VEXMI-783967 format. One record per residue: x, y, z of N, C-alpha, C, CB in turn. Coordinates in steps of 0.2 Angstrom, whole numbers, plus 5000, padded with zeros to 4 digits. Each point is the difference from the previous one (the first is absolute). Glycine has a CB too. Layout:
N
XYZXYZXYZXYZ;...
//
This chain:
577
490352085152500249924999500049994993499549965011;501050004984499949984994499749945001500950054995;498949924998499749944999500649955001499050044993;501649975008500549955002499949985006500850044993;499250025011500049985008499449975003500850085001;498649944995499349975002500049934996499250125001;501149864995500349934997500549965005500050054990;500549985011500449975006499649985007500850074994;498949975009499649995006499549944998500050145003;499649864992499649954998500449934999499250094994;501349925002500549935000500049985007501050054990;499449995015500249985007499549975004500650095000;498849944998499449975006499849914995499350165005;500949854990499749944995500549945001499550084989;501049945012500549954999500049945004500750084995;498949935011499949955006499549954996500250095011;499549924983499549954999500249994992499050045008;501749944991500249994994499749944997501150065004;498949895000499649934997499250014997500749945010;499050114993499550024997499950024994499950005008;500650054990500050024994500449964994499950115007;500549844996500349944996499349974998501249985006;498450004998499449964998499550044996500249945009;499850124992499550054997500250014993499950085011;500849914987500450014993499949934997500950095004;499149864999499949934999499249994995500849985012;498750064994499449994996500050044995499449975009;500850094991499950054994500449974993500050105010;500649864992500449964993499449954997501349995005;498549975000499549944996499450044997500249915009;499450144994499550034998500250044995499650005011;501050034988500150044992500249954996500450125004;500149834997500249974994499349954998501350005003;498250005000499449984996499650054997499949925006;500050124996499950084997500450004993499950055013;500749954988500350004994499949954993500950035008;499149914996500049934995499250004997500949925007;498750114996499449994998499750034993500049995012;500250084986500050034994500449974994499850115007;500849844994500149964994499649954999501150035001;498549955004499549944999499450034997500349945009;499450114993499450044997500350014991499550095014;501049944986500350014993499949934996500950085005;499349874998499949934995499349995000501149945003;498650065001499349974998499650054996499949955011;500350124989499750054994500349974994499950115007;500749874992500249994994499749924997501250095003;498649885002499649944998499350004998500749945007;499150134994499250024997500150034995499350015009;501350014988500050074994500449944995500250145008;499949814992500449974995499649964995500950005008;498550014993499649974995499649945003500850054990;499549915012499749935004500150045008500449864990;499150135012499950015008500449935002498650075002;501949935003500249945004499749995006500950004995;498549985005499850015008500449955006498750054994;501549905004500349965005500550045002499949904995;500650145001500550035003499850075004500549954990;498950065008499650075004499949985006499550044991;500149905010499849985005500649975005498849994993;501750005004500549985005500350055002500249904995;500050175001500350055002499450025007500750024987;498649995011499750045005499949955008499350084989;501049865009499949955007500850035003499149874994;501250135003500750035002500050085004500449934988;499350105009499950075001499550005007500150034986;499449935015499649985005500449995006499249964993;501349995007500349985005500550045001499749904998;500750144998500550065002499650045004500650004990;498950035008499650065003499849975007499550064988;500449885012499749985007500549995004499049964997;501850025001500550015005500250085000500549874997;499450174999500350075000499550025007500450034985;498949965015499550045005500449975006498750004994;501549945008500249995005500550045003499649914997;501050094999500550035000499950085002500449914993;499150125003500050075000499550005008500150044985;499549935016499950015007500449985005499250004998;501349975002500549995004500550065000499949884998;500250154996500350064999499750065005500149964988;499250055009499650065004500049995010499250004986;500749945015500149985005500550015005499549944994;501150045004500750015002500250075000500449894995;499350144998500350084999499850055007499949994984;499349985017499750045005500349995008498950004991;501249945010500549975005500650045002499549904997;500850104998500750035000499950085000500549904993;499050145002499950045002499950045007499949974990;499650005013499850025006500749985006498649994996;501649945004500549995003500750065002499549884995;500550144999500550074999499850065002500349954992;499050075007499950055003499750005008499850024987;500149925015499949995007500750015004499049914996;501550065001500650015002500350065000500049914996;499850144999500250075000499650045005500550004988;498749985013499650035006500349995007499049984992;501349965008500249995007500850035001499249895000;501350124995500550035001499850065001500649934995;498950115002499850085001499950005007499450034988;500149915014499650035006500649985006498649964996;502049995002500549985005500550085000499949854998;500150184997500550065001499650055003500849974989;498550045010499750055003500350015008499049964991;500849985011500349985008500650035001499549905000;501050114995500650045002500150064998500449905001;499250144996500150064999499850055005499849964989;500550105011500050045005499450035001501050024999;498950025008499450025001499850054996500049975009;500450084987500050064996499549974995501350075003;498949874993499649974995499350014999500749945002;499050045005499349995002499850075002500149885004;500350164997499750075003499950034994500550015011;500049984982499850054994499749964996500850075001;498949874999499749964995499349985003501249974994;498350045001499349985001500049945001499550084993;500149895012499849935002499749964994499950045012;499750004985499749974994500449984994499250065004;501249994996500649984995500449955000500050094999;500149905008500649955002499649934999500850075010;498549934993499849944998499849994992499650005013;500250044984499949994992500549974998499450094998;501449935004500449984996500249935001500450104999;499549865007500149945001499449955000501050065005;498649974992499349965001499950004991499450035015;500350044985499850004992500450004994499350065005;501349974999500550004993500349925000500550165001;499649805003500149945000499749964996500350025011;499049984991499549974994499950034992499449985011;500950084990500150024993500649974996499450105004;501149894999500549974998499949924999500650105006;498949874997499949935002499649994992499849995016;499650064983499750004993500550014994498950045006;501650014995500450014993500449945000500150134999;500349835006500349954999499749954996500450035008;499049964996499649934996499950014993499349985008;500650084989499950024993500649994998499150084999;501549945004500750004997500349944999500150105004;499949845001500449955001499449954993500650035016;498949994985499749964994500150014993499249995009;500850074990500050024993500950004999498750085001;501849935003500650004999500349924998500150125008;499649834996500249944999499849984994500149985011;499250024988499749974995500350034994499049985006;501050084994500250054993500649974998499550115004;501049895001500749984997500149944997500450065009;499149884994500049954994499750014995500249935008;499250104992499850004992500250054996499049965003;501450104999500450044995500549954997499950115006;500549874998500649964997499749934997500850055010;498849924992499649964995499850014992499749975011;499950104990499750004994500350044996499149965005;501550074997500450034995500549944997500050125006;500149834998500349944997499749974994500549975010;498850014991499749984995499850064994499649925010;500350144993499950054993500649994995499350105007;501349904996500750004997500149944995500450065011;499349904992500049924994499750014995500049925008;499450124994499550004994500250064995499049955007;501250114995500250044995500350055004499249974991;501550065008500350035002499850095000500949894997;498850124995499850064998499350025004500749994988;498949955012499450045004500150005008499049974991;501549995013500250005006500350085001500249865001;500150164995500550075000499350055001501249974991;498350025003499550065000499649995007499850004987;500049945017499750005005500450045005499449884997;501250105004500550045004500050065000500749934999;499350104995500150075000499250035001501249994991;498250005007499450025003499950005007499749964991;500549985014499949985004500350065005499949884994;500750135002500550035004499750085002501049924995;498550105002499550075001499749995006499650034988;500249905015499750005006500550035007499249884994;501450115006500550035004499950085000500749894998;499350134996499950084999499450025003500550004991;499049975008499350035002500049975007499349994988;500849965015500249995007500350055004500049904997;500650125000500650065003499650055002501149984992;498650055001499650075000499549995005500250044988;499449915014499350015004500549985008498749944989;501650025011500450015006500450045004500049934995;500150135001500350045003499550075003501149944991;498350055005499450035000499849985008499750014985;500149925016499749975005500449985007499449954989;501250045010500549995005500050045007500649964989;499450115009500050045005499350025003501150034995;498349955002499550005002499849945003499750084993;500649875007499949945006500250025006500449914992;500450115008500250025006499650055002501149974997;498650085002499750055002499449975004500350084991;499449885006499349975001500249965007499550004986;501049965014500149985007500350045005500349914994;499950165005500250035006499450045001501150014998;498450004998499450035002499649955004500150064990;499949885009499649945002500250015008500049914987;500850085013500250005007499850075004500949924997;499050154999499650055004499349995001500850074997;498949904999499349995002499949965006499750014989;500749925012499949965004500250045007500249914992;500250135009500250055004499550055004500949974992;498850055001499350045003499649985002500150054995;499849885002499449975004500149985007499749974990;500850005010500349975007499850065005500949924995;499650135003499850075005499350025000501050054997;498649935000499350045001499649935004499950114988;500349835012499649955004500250005006499949934992;500750085010500450005006499750065004501149964995;498950105001499850055004499250034998501350025001;498449935000499249994998499750055004500049864996;500050135011499950035006500050084999500449905006;500350124993500350085000499750014993501250005008;498649964987499850044993499250035001500849924993;498850035011499350015002500150055004499549894999;500850115006499950055006500150094996500549905011;500050084985500250084997499650014994501250005003;498349964995499650004993500350024994499150045006;501549924994500549994995499949954995500650045008;498749944992499949944995500150044992499049925009;500850144989499850024995500850014998498750065003;501649975001500750024997500449954998499950085007;500049844998500249965000500049954993499850035013;499549984986499749974993500450044993498849985006;501350104995500250034996500749984999499250085003;501449905002500649995001500049924995500150085012;499549894991499949924997499950014993499449955010;500150094988499950014992500450024996499050035004;501550014998500450044997500749954999499550125005;500649835000500549954998499849954995500450015011;498849984991499849944995500050024994499349965008;500650094990500050044995500750004994499150065009;501449954997500649994996500249944999500350095004;499449855000500249944999499649964994500450005014;499050034985499549994993500550034994498850025006;501550034995500450034995500649954998499650115004;500849895001500649964997499949935000500750085005;498749904997499949934999499749994992499849975015;499850084983499750014994500650014995499050035004;501550014997500450004996500649954998499650105004;500349875001500649924999499549944998500950035011;498549974991499749954994499850024994499849955007;500250124993500150014992500549974996499550095002;501149905000500549994997499849924997500950095009;499149884999499749924998499549994995500349985010;499150084990499649964995500250024992499050015010;501550034990500350024993500349944998500350135003;500249835002500549954997499749954997500750025008;498849954994499949954996499650014994500249955010;499550104989499750004991500650034995498850035005;501650004999500550044997500549934997500050125009;500249834995500449944999499849954996500350035009;498849974993499849964994499850024992499649965010;500450114990500150024993500650004997499250065003;501349935000500749974997499949954997500650045008;499349924999499949914998499650004993500049965012;499650064987499549994993500450034995498850015005;501650034994500450014995500449954999499950105002;500349875003500549934999499849954997500550025010;498749964991499749964998499850014992499849995012;500150074986499950024994500850004995498950075005;501549945000500749994995500149935000500750115004;499149854999500249924999499549984994500449985015;498950034986499649984994500450024993499050025008;501150054991500150034994500749974998499350125002;501249895001500849965000499949935000500650085006;499149884997500049935000499849974994499850015011;499650024986499749984995500350014993499150035006;501250024993500350054995500849994999499250095004;501049915001500849995001500449935003499950145001;499849855003500349945003499849934999500150085007;499349924989499749944996499849955006500850024988;498850005018499849955003499349974998500850055008;499149904995499349964999499650045004500349864998;499050125001499550055005500049975007499250034989;501149905013500149995006500650035003499449904997;501150114998500550025004500050105001500749884994;498950145001499750075002499649995006499950054988;499749915013499650005007500550005006498949934994;501350005005500650005005500550065002500049904995;500150144999500450075003499750055002500749984994;498850015004499450055003499950005009499249974987;500849965013499949985007500750025005499149904996;501450085000500750015003500150085001500549894993;499550155002499950075001499650025006500150004988;499349965012499650035006500349985006499150004994;501149955006500349975008500750035001499349884999;501050144996500650045002499950065003500549954992;499050095004499850065003499650015006500050024990;499749915011499650015007500350005007499249954994;501350025007500350035007500150065000500449915002;499950134992500050085002499450025001500950034992;498749965003499250025002499750005007499849964988;500349975014499949985008500350055004500049884999;500650135001500450045005499850074999501049915000;499050114994499850085000499250015002500850014990;498849935009499450005003499950005007499749954990;500850025013499950005008500750055004499449874999;500850174995500350065001499950035007499950024989;499550015011499650045006500149975006499150044992;500949905008500149955007500850015002498949904995;501550084999500849995002500350075002500149914991;499550155006500250065002499950025007500050024989;499349965013499750015006500549965005498650024996;501649935002500449945005500650045001499549884995;500950154999500750035001499850075005500549954987;498950095013499950045004499949995007499750044991;499949895010500149985008500649965002498850004999;501649984996500749985003500450065003500049904990;499850165005500550055001499850035008500150034987;499349975015499850035006500249945006499150084994;500849865004500349975007500649994999499149955003;501450074992500849995000500150075003500449924988;499350135013499950075002500249985009498850054988;500749925013500049995007500649955002498650015000;501649924996500549985000500650035001499449944995;500850125000500650035000500050055007500049994987;499650005016499950075006500549975005498650054999;501850005002500549975006499649995008501150074993;499349885009499649975007500350065004500049845000;499750135007500350045005500849985000498950015007;501450064996500850005001500049935003500450145001;500149834997500349935000500249995008500350014986;499649945017500249995007500749994999499049955004;501550065003500749994999500149925001500350125005;500149864991500149935000500349995006499949984989;500150065017500349975006499450035005501449994997;498050004999499450025005499949975006499450024991;500650015015499949955007499350005001501150045005;498849914999499349995002499950035007499949904992;499650125008499750045006499649965005500050114991;500449885015499749965004500050035008500349894991;499450095014499950025007500050075000500449905005;499350144990499950065001499850045006499849974990;500650075013499850045006499450064998501249985005;499050054990499550064997500450075001498949935004;501850094996500450055000499950034992500749945011;499050134988500150014994500350085000499049914997;501550114999500350054997500050034994500449965008;499550094990500150044995500550055000498949974999;501750034996500650015003500150044992500449895010;499550194990500150044995499749974994500950055006;498449954994499749974994499650044996499949925005;500350074988499850044995499749974995500850075003;498649954995499749964994499450054996500349895007;499650104988499750024996499749944996500650115001;498749894995499749984996500250034993499349975008;500850094990500250034996500750045001498749994997;501849994999500650045002500150085000500449904995;499050125002500050085000499550025005500450024988;499449935017499450035003500249965008498950014988;501650015016500349975007499250015004501650055000;498449895003499549995005500349995006499249964993;501149975010500250005007500950034999498949875003;501150185002500850045000500349995006499750104994;500949865007500450015005499649965007500650134993;499049815006499749995006500349955006499250044993;500849985012500249975005499749995006500850034995;499149895007499549985004500449935003498850064992;501049955015500249945005499449975003501150045002;498849914997499449955003500249955003499450024991;500549975017500249945002499449964999500750045008;499549894996499549954998499350015004501149924998;498450065001499550015004499750075000500449915005;499850134992499850095000499650014995501050045003;498349994998499550024997500150064997499449955007;500950064984500150064997499350034997501349964998;498550085002499450034997500350054995499149975010;500750034983500350054995499350034998501249934995;498950145005499450044999500350064996499449985013;500050074983500350044995499450004995501449965002;498750104994499550004994500249964995499850125002;499749874994500049954993500750034997498749984997;501749975001500550024995500650005004499350064992;500849945014500550025005500549955000499250065006;500649874991500649945001499749955005501150084998;498449925004499849955005500049924997499250095006;500449914989499849944996500849974997498650054997;501950005003500649984996500449975004499950094991;500049935017500549985004499949925001500050125006;499249874994499949934999500249964995499350045006;500749994987500349974996500749984999499150044997;501250025006500849975001500249945006500150134997;499549875007500149965006499849924998499750115008;499949894988499749924998500550004992498550005007;502050054992500349994993499849994994500649985007;498650054992499750014995500450054994498949985008;501350074996500650054996500749985004499050124996;501449885002500850025003500250085001500449884994;499950135011500150075001500550024995499850005013;500350064986500450024995500750015003499150054993;500949995012500650005005499849995007500750084992;499949915012499949985005499849915002499850145000;500149865006499749935003499549995004500949974999;498649975001499649975006500349945003499150054996;500949975009500249955005499649965005500950074999;499049875000499749965006500349945004499250024993;500950005014500549965003500750014998499149915001;501050154996500650034997500249964995500350045010;499349944986500249964993499650044994500249885005;500250164990499750034995499649934996500950125000;498549934998499549944999499949994992499450045012;501350004985500049984994500349934999500150124998;500449875008500349935000499749945002500850075003;498549944999499649945002499649994995500150025011;499649914989499649974995499450045002500649884999;499150134994499350055001499549955004500150074987;499949885011499449965002500049995007500149944990;500450055012500150005008499850075003501149914999;499250154999499950055001499150025002501350024993;498549985001499450015000499449955005500550044989;500049905011499549955005500050025008500349894993;500250175010499950025005499650075001501049935000;498650094995499550055002499349964998500950114997;498749915007499449995001499650074997500349915010;499350084984499650074997499450005000500850014993;499050065009499350005000499950074996499849915011;500050094980500050054997499250055000501149924994;499150125003499450065000499649964995500650135003;499649844992499649964995500049935001500150074992;499349905011499849935002500249964995499150025008;501149924992500149954995499849955003500850044994;498649925001499849935002500149964994499250035009;500949914989499949964994499549965001501150004997;498749974997499449955000500349935002499450064989;500249925017500149955004499649995006501050014996;499249955007499550005007500350065006499849854998;499850175007500250045005500749985002498750025004;501349914998500549955004500650034995499349885005;500850104990500450004995500350094999499449864994;500150185006500350075001500450015007498950054992;500849945013500450005005500749975001499050025004;501149914994500549975000500450024994499549935007;500450124991500550014992500750005001499250084995;501049955010500750005002500349935004499950134999;499749845003500149935004499749964998500250045009;499649934985499549954998500049945004500150044990;500649955013500149935006499550015007501449994996;498450065005499750025007499349975000500750125001;499349865006499549965003499550045001500749925006;498750054994499250025001500050065004499649884999;500650075008500150045006500450065000499949895004;500650124991500350065000499850064996500749935004;498950044990499650054996499450025005500449954987;499350015017499350035003500450045006498949884998;501650105006500350065004500250054997500249945006;500150074988500150064996499550044998500749954996;498750035003499550024997499650045007500149914989;499950055016499750025006500450075003499649875002;501050124998500550075002499750054994501349945005;498650054990499850054995499450025000500749954995;498950035009499450015000499649994995500350065007;499949894989499649984994499749925000500850084995;499449895013499549934999499350015000500949945007;498750124996499450005001499750014994500150035012;500150004982499750024994500049934996500550145001;500149835000500349944995499449955003501550024999;498449975008499449955001499350014997500749985010;499350084989499350024998499949984992500050105009;500649904987500149984993499649944999501250064999;498549924996499749944998500449945001499450074991;501149925008500549945001500550025005499849944987;500250125016500550015005500850014996499149915010;501250054992500950024998500049954994500650025014;498949934983500049984994499750054996500049875003;499750194999499650024994500650054995498749995009;501150004985500450014993499950084999499849884993;500650155006499850085000500550014993499850045014;499950004983500350034993500650055000498949984995;501450024999500550044999499850075004500349934989;500350105013499950085006499449985005500250114990;499749835012499649995006499249994998500950075005;499049934988499450005000499350035001500749935001;499050045003499450045003500150035009499349924991;501350065010500150035007500050094998500849885006;499250145001500050065001500850045001498749975006;501450094994500950014999500249995007500150084990;499549925016500250005006500149925002499450115002;500349864994500049925000500749984998498749994998;501250024996500850004996500650015003499450044990;500550025014500650025004500149975005499950084997;499749885006499949965007500449944998498850055006;501049924989500549954995500650015000499249984993;501050085004500850014999500250015007500150054988;499749975017500350005007499949945003499850115001;499849834997500149945004500649984995498849975007;501350044987500549974997500650025003499549994990;500750075011500650035004500249965007499750114994;499649885009500149985007500349934999499150075006;500649904990500249934998500850004999498749974994;501550065003500649994997500550035006499550024987;500450015017500250035007500850004998499049935010;501150134986500950024999500150055005500149984986;500750025013500250045006499950094997501149895004;498750114991499950074999499450004995501150045002;498550024999499550044998499850044995500049985008;499850034987499650054996499450015000500849994995;499050075008499250025000499950054996499849985011;500050024984499850084996499350014999501150004994;498750055010499350004999499549955002500550054992;499849905014499649945002499350015001501049965005;498950094999499150015002499850044997500049985011;500050044981499850064997499349984997501150054998;498749885002499449994999499549985004500549974992;499750015014499549965005499750065004500849895000;498650085002499650045004500250025007499149964992;500750085012500250035006500049965005499650084998;500249875004499949945005500549954996498750025004;501449964991500349944997500950045000498749954992;501350115007500550034999500450005008499450074989;500249935016500250015007500449945002498950075001;500549874997500249925001500749994997498849955001;501250074993500649994997500750045003499349984991;500650085010500650035004500249975005499650094997;499949885008500249955006500449944998498950035007;500949964987500449924997500550024998499149934995;501250115002500650034996500350035008499550044986;500449975018500349995006500449965002499250045001;500449894998500449955003500349984995499349985007;500550034986500549974995500650024999499249994995;500950095007500650045000500449995005499350094994;500649885012500449985005500649984998499149995005;501450044997500549974998500349994993499649955010;500150084987500150014991500150064999499249934995;501350085000500150064996499550024997501149984999;498750075000499350024996500250084997499149925010;500650064984500150084995499150015000501449984990;498450075012499350024999499950064995499849955012;499950044983499950064997499150015000501249984992;498750105010499250025001500050065000499549915007;499950114989499950054999499750045006500049974989;499649985015499550025005500549995007498949974992;501250095009500750015006499749955007500450144997;498949875004499749985006500449925001498750084999;501449884996500149935000500749995002499149974993;501450085008500649995000500450035008499850004986;499850035017500150035006500549965004498850054998;501049895002500549955004500649974997499149975005;501150064990500749994996500550025004499550024989;501149945010500550025005500550074996500149855005;499850134987500450074997499550024996501249984998;498750085001499550014994500550064996498549975007;501550004985500550044995499550044997500949924997;499250155003499750044994500250014995499750055006;500249924989500450024993499450054996500949874999;499650174997499850054994500650004995499350065007;500349924987500550014994500749965001499550124997;500349815006500749965000500450015006500050004988;499850065017500550015004499749985007500650094992;499749895014499649995007500250075003500149865002;499250174999500250075002499850015008499850054988;499949895013499950005009500249935001499150095003;501049895004500149945003499850005007501049984992;498649985010500049995008499349975001500950115003;498949885004499449975002499450044999500649945008;498850044992499550044999500050075004499549894997;500650105010500050065006500650064998499749915009;500750064988500650044999500050034993500749945009;498950044988499950034993499550065001500149874994;499350105010499650065001500350075004499249914999;501250065006500450055004500550064995500049895011;500150084983500450054996499650034996501049945001;498550064998499450034997500350024993499450055011;500849904985500349994993499649984996500949985004;499349994990499749974995499449965002501050014995;499249945010499749955003499450035003501049945002;499050115003499650025004499450034995501050025008;499250014987499550054995499649934997500950134996;499449825000499749954998499549965004501050004996;499249995010499649965005499350055002501249945005;498950124996499550055002499550024995500950055006;499449944987499650004994499649965001500750044993;499549895008499549944999499550015004500649924998;499550105010499549995004499450074999500949925008;499550134989499550054998499549984994500950095005;499349874990499749984996499449965002500950014994;499349945011499549955003499550055005500949895000;499250165003499750035003499450054997500949975006;499550064987499650034997499449974995500950065002;
//
């Protein structure tokens, strides 16, 4: 991404607040004009003191005017800083909101291939970095433009020769800043990238804390964290090294300008002591915006790197757009057909190949097979998290690609292997898919899921607030909540992915009975590695390497003594052993 595209993005999100920037410029103009006029008055005051007779009344008058001017300037500089901060954070918040909104439209593949910590770091940390850089940049840009133009005009009115010398010396600032920028720019981008990587590492270790401790992986985890942290230190140090060099280097150039003014002003330009003093102040003011911009160049470069990472999210293509004539999905019976379906996550690695399946409304379809056989992929295709490469999936005879995604997904109730709860009350978690549900409906769903008894034992019952990922609830309790959520939705079709894998034997028995009632009359797709949970399925699909290699009822497949027979017996041999 170029500087131009980053600037274009910032302008796009800033234009909504144009009136704020107009006011900021007005504040900068008033404060800048006072800054420009003050050295002229100071020069006159100095001349009053060195002319032989000190003109006290004139000096007092000038000091009073300066006092009033600086008081007014203080007010406008405060307003400049205040509204610059507001504008910077409004722009950053708008960018963050746009990034988060766009994240909701990205295909599942993005989340499957990008660490969660890096995603969070982009629209939170990077947006804050952009805000900090914008705050510095807006203030220095608006105020600096006024100062540069004004001081240049005053210097030209006093001496063209000295003005040319000041311009020539000050131009070296750009040379110095450019050399340093070339060095530091790449390191700032690298710092942001490693920060995202470190966030992902920390998030992974925190969420997997139990597993980490169970496998005594703490030492290796610390080594992994330290390695990334060391790389972050190196990149951060190199980027800040450039920032540390910038200010002293440009200050040295400025001092050359001051010396030039003193020498040439007295010898060649014939300026009075007050005139030379004023010119030195003007030379300082002229160089100050460049110094301040180079002084905050580290934040500006960091903001550019942050904007680049946010733009990478915004430039990510969304899910395949819906057909303009996409149809709503209503009054679903639940007939599902896979017609010559082919799919692969990577073009060179085919997964689902020529899959054909007819499921009648109300049937229970169990999908079994070894890891990587394509079981979860079938679910991803049903929900249109991915679209098929070839063939079609039909619901009630209609191609799901011609249906509205939201309508399609609302027809499925899902209980996944990874239980998901959010920060909120137990009641809110159960009613996640139906926020308008009544108290009676929520309690009925919890009872049917055998969750009511443990909920009532919580400190505040259904009003108990649970943290992200279920807080202190056990795995089984979290899964009971997700089952209650699916029951409350009462959709025509169900997807059960390892629905009882985290529940004790007694609870599993109760949940199995509850699901028998829930699945009555509903088309259900069940994925489970424990074959004992799917004996009552109407159809069992045995998948291997993307193919349906066997199909039939539990008894029919056992009689065939094929892949399913061996898989079923191997599980029971493991249990007996």
